[in-house]
C-alpha positions in Angstrom: -130.0 -140.6 82.3 -128.5 -138.0 79.9 -127.9 -135.5 82.7 -126.1 -138.2 84.7 -123.8 -138.9 81.7 -123.2 -135.2 81.2 -122.3 -134.7 84.9 -120.0 -137.7 84.8 -118.2 -136.4 81.7 -117.9 -133.0 83.3 -116.3 -134.5 86.4 -113.9 -136.5 84.4 -112.9 -133.5 82.3 -112.5 -131.4 85.5 -110.2 -134.1 87.1 -108.1 -134.1 84.0 -107.7 -130.4 83.9 -106.8 -130.2 87.6 -104.3 -133.0 87.2 -102.5 -131.2 84.3 -102.3 -128.0 86.4 -100.2 -129.9 89.0 -98.0 -131.6 86.4 -95.7 -128.6 85.8 -92.2 -129.7 84.8 -89.6 -128.9 87.5 -86.1 -127.7 86.9 -83.1 -127.6 89.2 -81.7 -124.1 88.8 -78.3 -125.3 90.1 -77.7 -127.9 87.5 -79.9 -127.1 84.4 -78.4 -125.8 81.2 -79.7 -122.6 79.5 -81.9 -124.4 77.0 -83.6 -126.3 79.8 -84.2 -123.2 81.8 -85.6 -121.4 78.8 -88.0 -124.3 78.0 -89.3 -124.9 81.6 -89.4 -121.5 83.2 -92.2 -119.1 82.3 -91.0 -115.6 81.3 -87.4 -116.7 80.9 -86.1 -116.6 77.4 -82.7 -117.6 76.0 -80.8 -114.5 77.2 -82.2 -114.7 80.8 -81.5 -118.4 80.9 -77.9 -117.7 79.9 -77.7 -115.0 82.6 -78.9 -117.6 85.2 -76.1 -120.0 84.2 -73.5 -117.2 84.1 -74.6 -116.0 87.6 -74.4 -119.5 89.0 -70.9 -120.0 87.5 -69.7 -116.7 88.9 -71.3 -116.9 92.4 -71.9 -120.6 93.1 -75.1 -122.5 93.6 -78.4 -120.9 94.5 -79.4 -121.6 98.1 -83.1 -120.6 97.5 -85.5 -119.8 94.8 -85.6 -116.2 96.0 -81.9 -115.8 95.5 -82.7 -116.3 91.8 -83.8 -112.6 91.9 -80.1 -111.6 92.1 -79.8 -112.5 88.4 -80.2 -109.4 86.2 -83.5 -109.5 84.5 -85.1 -111.9 86.9 -87.5 -110.3 89.3 -89.7 -111.5 92.1 -92.7 -111.7 89.8 -90.9 -114.2 87.6 -89.9 -116.2 90.6 -93.5 -116.3 91.8 -94.8 -117.4 88.4 -92.2 -120.3 88.5 -92.1 -121.2 92.2 -93.8 -124.6 91.6 -91.2 -125.3 88.8 -88.0 -124.3 90.6 -86.0 -126.9 92.4 -83.0 -125.8 94.5 -80.9 -128.9 95.1 -77.1 -129.0 95.6 -77.1 -125.4 96.8 -75.4 -125.9 100.1 -72.0 -127.4 100.5 -72.2 -130.7 102.4 -71.0 -130.5 106.0 -67.6 -132.1 106.4 -67.8 -135.6 107.7 -66.8 -135.9 111.3 -64.3 -138.6 112.0 -65.5 -141.5 114.0 -64.1 -141.6 117.5 -61.1 -143.8 117.8 -61.8 -147.2 119.3 -60.2 -147.9 122.6 -57.9 -150.8 122.6 -59.3 -153.8 124.4 -57.8 -154.4 127.8 -56.0 -157.7 128.1 -55.8 -159.4 131.5 
């Protein structure tokens, strides 16, 4: 009976560890401020976080996580470490709304 309890405890602990691995905090690199980028992204400190914000202000929103490598000091290795944490939303300008076709006047007989 002790071995069953030990196996059960091991399974519960394993499930908890796997669950926490998938619970990485995500950050939208198009809207986050420097302190948030610094806190959430691995290998990104205060100066790189400020560089991300400055790049975004100068060049517009990021369209992909890989474009993040255009920021000085951010390489592909940093992007790969953070791929599951990076969200790119609001990167593309919305398509202009097409006007609805004009309704034809009803024919009166």
